[in-house]
C-alpha positions as CSV (number, residue, x, y, z in Angstrom):
1,M,227.1,186.5,62.1
2,A,227.0,190.3,61.3
3,S,223.2,190.5,61.9
4,A,223.7,188.8,65.3
5,L,226.4,191.4,66.2
6,C,224.1,194.2,65.1
7,R,221.2,192.9,67.3
8,T,223.6,192.6,70.3
9,A,224.8,196.2,69.8
10,R,221.3,197.5,69.6
11,R,220.3,195.7,72.8
12,L,223.4,197.1,74.7
13,R,222.8,200.7,73.5
14,P,219.9,201.4,75.9
15,V,222.0,200.2,78.8
16,Q,224.8,202.7,77.9
17,T,222.3,205.4,77.6
18,F,220.8,204.6,80.9
19,R,224.2,204.8,82.6
20,R,224.7,208.3,81.1
21,I,221.4,209.5,82.4
22,R,222.2,208.1,85.8
23,A,225.5,209.9,85.8
24,S,223.8,213.1,84.9
25,S,221.2,212.7,87.6
26,D,224.0,212.3,90.1
27,L,225.3,215.7,89.1
28,L,221.9,217.2,89.8
29,S,221.4,215.5,93.2
30,P,221.9,217.4,96.5
31,S,224.5,214.9,97.7
32,S,226.7,215.4,94.7
33,P,230.2,216.9,95.3
34,S,229.1,220.1,93.4
35,S,227.3,221.5,96.4
36,P,230.3,221.6,98.7
37,C,232.2,223.0,95.8
38,I,229.6,225.9,95.5
39,S,229.5,226.5,99.2
40,D,233.3,226.5,99.6
41,H,234.1,228.7,96.6
42,G,231.1,230.9,96.9
43,D,229.9,232.9,93.9
44,L,232.9,232.0,91.7
45,S,231.8,228.4,91.4
46,L,228.1,229.1,90.7
47,P,228.3,230.0,87.0
48,R,230.4,226.9,86.4
49,S,227.8,224.8,88.2
50,I,224.9,226.3,86.3
51,F,226.8,225.7,83.0
52,S,227.3,222.1,83.9
53,L,223.7,221.7,84.9
54,S,222.3,223.1,81.7
55,G,224.7,220.9,79.7
56,G,223.6,217.9,81.7
57,I,219.9,218.7,81.0
58,E,220.5,219.0,77.3
59,R,222.5,215.7,77.2
60,L,219.7,214.1,79.2
61,K,217.1,215.2,76.6
62,M,219.3,213.9,73.8
63,D,219.8,210.6,75.5
64,R,216.0,210.2,76.0
65,R,215.3,210.9,72.4
66,R,218.0,208.4,71.4
67,L,216.6,205.8,73.8
68,L,213.0,206.3,72.5
69,S,214.2,206.0,68.9
70,T,216.3,202.9,69.6
71,S,213.4,201.2,71.4
72,A,211.1,201.9,68.5
73,S,213.5,200.6,66.0
74,D,214.1,197.4,68.0
75,T,210.3,196.9,68.3
76,V,209.9,197.2,64.5
77,S,213.0,195.1,63.7
78,K,212.2,192.2,66.0
79,P,209.2,190.7,64.2
80,S,211.1,190.9,60.9
81,S,214.2,189.3,62.3
82,G,212.3,186.5,64.1
83,D,211.5,183.0,63.0
84,P,210.1,182.4,59.5
85,E,207.0,180.8,61.1
86,T,206.3,183.9,63.2
87,K,206.8,186.1,60.1
88,S,204.5,183.9,58.1
89,S,201.9,183.9,60.9
90,G,202.1,187.7,61.1
91,E,201.6,188.0,57.4
92,N,198.7,185.6,57.6
93,E,197.1,187.8,60.3
94,K,197.7,191.0,58.2
95,S,196.1,189.3,55.2
96,G,192.9,188.9,57.1
97,G,192.9,185.2,57.4
98,S,192.9,184.5,53.7
99,V,196.1,182.5,53.9
100,S,194.9,180.5,56.9
101,D,191.8,179.7,54.9
102,G,194.0,178.5,52.1
103,G,196.0,176.4,54.6
104,G,192.8,174.8,55.8
105,S,191.8,174.0,52.3
106,D,195.2,172.5,51.7
107,Q,194.9,170.3,54.8
108,K,191.4,169.3,53.7
109,S,192.7,168.4,50.2
110,E,195.6,166.4,51.8
111,R,193.1,164.5,54.0
112,A,190.8,163.8,51.1
113,S,193.7,162.5,49.0
114,G,194.9,160.3,51.9
115,K,191.5,159.0,52.4
116,H,191.1,158.3,48.7
117,A,194.4,156.5,48.7
118,R,193.4,154.4,51.7
119,G,190.0,153.6,50.3
120,A,191.1,152.9,46.7
121,P,189.6,149.8,45.0
122,V,191.5,146.6,44.6
123,S,194.0,146.7,41.7
124,W,194.2,144.2,38.9
125,M,197.5,142.9,40.2
126,S,196.2,142.2,43.7
127,F,193.1,140.6,42.2
128,F,195.2,138.4,40.0
129,L,197.4,137.3,42.9
130,L,194.2,136.5,45.0
131,F,192.8,134.4,42.1
132,A,196.1,132.6,41.6
133,T,196.4,131.8,45.3
134,G,192.8,130.4,45.4
135,A,193.3,128.3,42.3
136,G,196.5,126.9,43.7
137,L,194.8,125.9,47.0
138,V,192.0,124.3,45.1
139,Y,194.4,122.4,42.9
140,Y,196.5,121.2,45.8
141,Y,193.4,120.1,47.8
142,D,192.1,118.1,44.8
143,R,195.4,116.5,44.1
144,E,195.8,115.5,47.7
145,K,192.3,114.1,47.8
146,K,192.9,112.0,44.7
147,R,196.2,110.7,46.1
148,H,194.6,109.8,49.4
149,I,191.9,107.8,47.5
150,E,194.5,106.0,45.4
151,D,196.4,105.1,48.5
152,I,193.3,103.7,50.1
153,N,192.5,101.7,46.9
154,T,196.1,100.4,46.7
155,N,196.1,99.4,50.3
156,S,192.8,97.6,50.0
157,K,194.0,95.7,46.9
158,A,197.2,94.8,48.7
159,V,195.1,93.3,51.5
160,K,192.9,91.4,49.2
161,E,195.7,90.1,47.1
162,G,198.0,89.4,50.0
163,P,199.0,85.9,51.0
164,S,196.4,83.9,52.9
165,A,196.9,82.9,56.5
166,G,196.5,79.3,55.5
167,K,193.7,76.8,55.0
168,A,191.6,75.1,57.6
169,A,193.0,71.7,58.5
170,I,189.9,69.8,57.3
171,G,190.2,66.6,55.3
172,G,192.7,63.8,55.0
173,P,193.1,60.3,53.9
174,F,190.5,57.7,54.6
175,S,189.5,54.2,53.6
176,L,185.8,53.2,53.7
177,I,183.4,50.8,52.0
178,R,181.1,52.1,49.4
179,D,177.4,51.2,49.3
180,D,178.1,48.7,46.5
181,G,180.6,46.8,48.7
182,K,183.7,48.2,47.2
183,R,186.4,49.8,49.4
184,I,187.5,53.2,48.3
185,T,189.9,56.0,49.5
186,E,189.9,59.7,49.0
187,K,192.0,59.2,45.9
188,D,189.0,57.6,44.2
189,L,187.1,60.8,44.5
190,M,189.8,63.0,43.0
191,G,189.1,64.7,39.6
192,K,185.6,65.9,40.5
193,W,184.1,68.4,42.9
194,T,182.6,66.6,45.9
195,I,180.2,67.5,48.7
196,L,180.5,65.4,51.9
197,Y,177.7,65.1,54.5
198,F,178.0,63.1,57.8
199,G,174.8,61.5,59.2
200,F,173.1,58.2,59.9
201,T,170.3,56.3,58.3
202,H,168.1,56.1,61.4
203,C,168.0,59.9,61.8
204,P,164.3,60.9,62.1
205,D,164.2,64.3,60.4
206,I,167.4,66.3,60.1
207,C,169.4,64.0,57.9
208,P,166.6,63.4,55.5
209,D,166.0,67.2,55.2
210,E,169.7,67.9,54.5
211,L,170.0,65.1,52.0
212,I,166.9,66.4,50.1
213,K,168.4,69.9,50.0
214,L,171.7,68.5,48.8
215,A,170.1,66.5,46.0
216,A,168.2,69.5,44.8
217,A,171.3,71.7,44.9
218,I,173.3,69.1,42.9
219,D,170.8,69.4,39.9
220,K,170.8,73.2,40.1
221,I,174.5,73.4,40.2
222,K,174.7,71.4,37.0
223,E,172.2,73.7,35.3
224,K,174.0,76.9,36.3
225,S,177.6,75.9,35.9
226,G,177.6,72.7,33.9
227,V,179.7,71.0,36.5
228,D,178.9,67.5,37.9
229,V,179.3,67.6,41.7
230,V,179.5,64.3,43.4
231,P,177.4,64.0,46.6
232,V,178.7,61.7,49.3
233,F,177.0,60.5,52.5
234,I,179.3,59.1,55.3
235,S,177.6,57.2,58.2
236,V,178.5,58.1,61.8
237,D,176.6,55.0,63.0
238,P,178.7,52.1,61.8
239,E,177.1,49.6,64.2
240,R,173.7,49.8,62.5
241,D,174.5,51.3,59.1
242,T,175.6,48.2,57.1
243,V,176.6,48.4,53.4
244,Q,173.1,47.2,52.4
245,Q,171.4,49.6,54.8
246,V,173.4,52.5,53.4
247,H,172.7,51.5,49.8
248,E,169.0,51.4,50.2
249,Y,169.0,54.7,52.1
250,V,171.0,56.8,49.7
251,K,169.0,55.7,46.6
252,E,165.9,57.3,48.1
253,F,167.4,60.8,47.6
254,H,169.5,60.9,44.5
255,P,170.9,58.3,42.0
256,K,174.3,59.9,42.1
257,L,174.5,60.0,45.9
258,I,177.3,57.7,47.2
259,G,177.0,56.1,50.6
260,L,180.1,55.2,52.7
261,T,180.4,53.2,55.9
262,G,183.1,51.3,57.7
263,T,184.3,50.0,61.1
264,P,183.9,52.1,64.2
265,E,187.7,52.9,64.1
266,E,187.5,53.9,60.4
267,I,184.5,56.2,61.0
268,K,186.2,57.7,64.1
269,S,189.3,58.4,62.0
270,V,187.5,60.1,59.1
271,A,185.3,62.1,61.5
272,R,188.4,63.4,63.3
273,S,190.0,64.4,59.9
274,Y,186.9,66.5,59.0
275,R,186.4,67.9,62.4
276,V,183.0,66.2,62.8
277,Y,181.4,65.7,66.2
278,Y,179.1,62.7,66.8
279,M,177.9,60.8,69.9
280,K,175.1,58.5,71.0
281,T,172.5,60.3,73.0
282,E,169.7,57.7,73.9
283,E,169.8,54.0,74.0
284,E,166.8,51.7,74.5
285,D,167.6,48.2,73.4
286,S,168.8,48.7,69.8
287,D,167.0,52.1,69.2
288,Y,169.1,55.2,69.9
289,L,169.9,58.5,68.3
290,V,173.3,60.0,67.3
291,D,174.0,63.6,67.9
292,H,176.3,64.9,65.2
293,S,177.5,68.0,63.3
294,I,175.1,69.2,60.6
295,V,177.7,70.4,58.0
296,M,178.3,70.0,54.3
297,Y,181.9,70.2,53.1
298,L,182.8,71.3,49.6
299,M,186.0,69.6,48.4
300,S,188.0,70.6,45.3
301,P,189.0,68.1,42.5
302,E,192.3,67.6,44.5
303,M,190.2,66.7,47.6
304,N,191.2,69.9,49.3
305,F,188.8,71.7,51.6
306,V,187.2,74.7,50.0
307,K,184.2,75.8,52.1
308,F,181.5,74.4,54.4
309,Y,177.7,75.1,54.5
310,G,175.6,74.8,57.6
311,K,171.9,74.0,58.2
312,N,171.0,77.7,57.8
313,H,171.5,77.5,54.0
314,D,168.6,76.6,51.8
315,V,168.7,75.1,48.3
316,D,169.2,78.4,46.5
317,S,171.9,79.8,48.8
318,L,173.7,76.5,48.7
319,T,173.6,76.4,44.9
320,D,174.8,80.0,44.6
321,G,177.6,79.5,47.1
322,V,178.9,76.4,45.3
323,V,178.6,78.0,41.8
324,K,180.6,81.0,43.0
325,E,183.4,78.9,44.3
326,L,183.5,76.9,41.1
327,R,183.9,80.1,39.0
328,Q,186.6,81.5,41.3
329,Y,188.4,78.2,41.0
330,R,188.4,78.4,37.2
331,K,189.9,81.9,37.3
């Protein structure tokens, strides 16, 4: 506060001095009141005027010296009383730029240190965190993959082991005459595996080929599984296939082959139960053909339908298919 008052007083001092000089100059000007005073009083007033003039000149000189000294002191004191930054800059200029060079070197060192901090290598902690994060992601992915595979396996097992939609409505009770003249029903065939084939004795080629295939498969099934499967031939031509005709026909293929026939109504009933199609196609006197389904039916010991095999199966595929069903049934 004191320094501020001193600076204000120094600044006002030239103004006061200027006013004094101006007042003195007014005394010396022609329009000043001293001239009339001299002219009015004559010679008596002249020495007084001269004295005042010489005193004003001396005062003027003193004021000028004081003004010059005050201006010089203000000029010298202003840089020292200014801002620290101005003072420091002045000192830097006086020192010939040595300080500025030092500041430049400091700035360079700061930039280098900042650049070094920004470009510093990865620390051990950040490396450890990165490694732990990667390991966690790999572990999570592997666990989710295993869980997904287990879900697929579980769902597939559930589908395989689920309840079946039901069995085909194939089979049923029947009463027919065996090729030895004895009437039998489906109950007489229970206790053993059975393969049924529907045909007729006057068939030119298809029925003989299928019965030969069935006879060969029966022997191979016995060799592979040790199970005796009973082959059964059921005629769909009751009008011509008598008991004797059927007996002579079946003995040509296999000694275990059983032949069955009956009345047209009985044949129609059993054919309906096993979903077998048959129909006369040509008729010339007593010679005609019967169009029918070419299917073999595998029946369980309870005379329940298990599987059917069409004409596309050969001896080996028929044998392997039946053996597979026998093994599954045992399990």
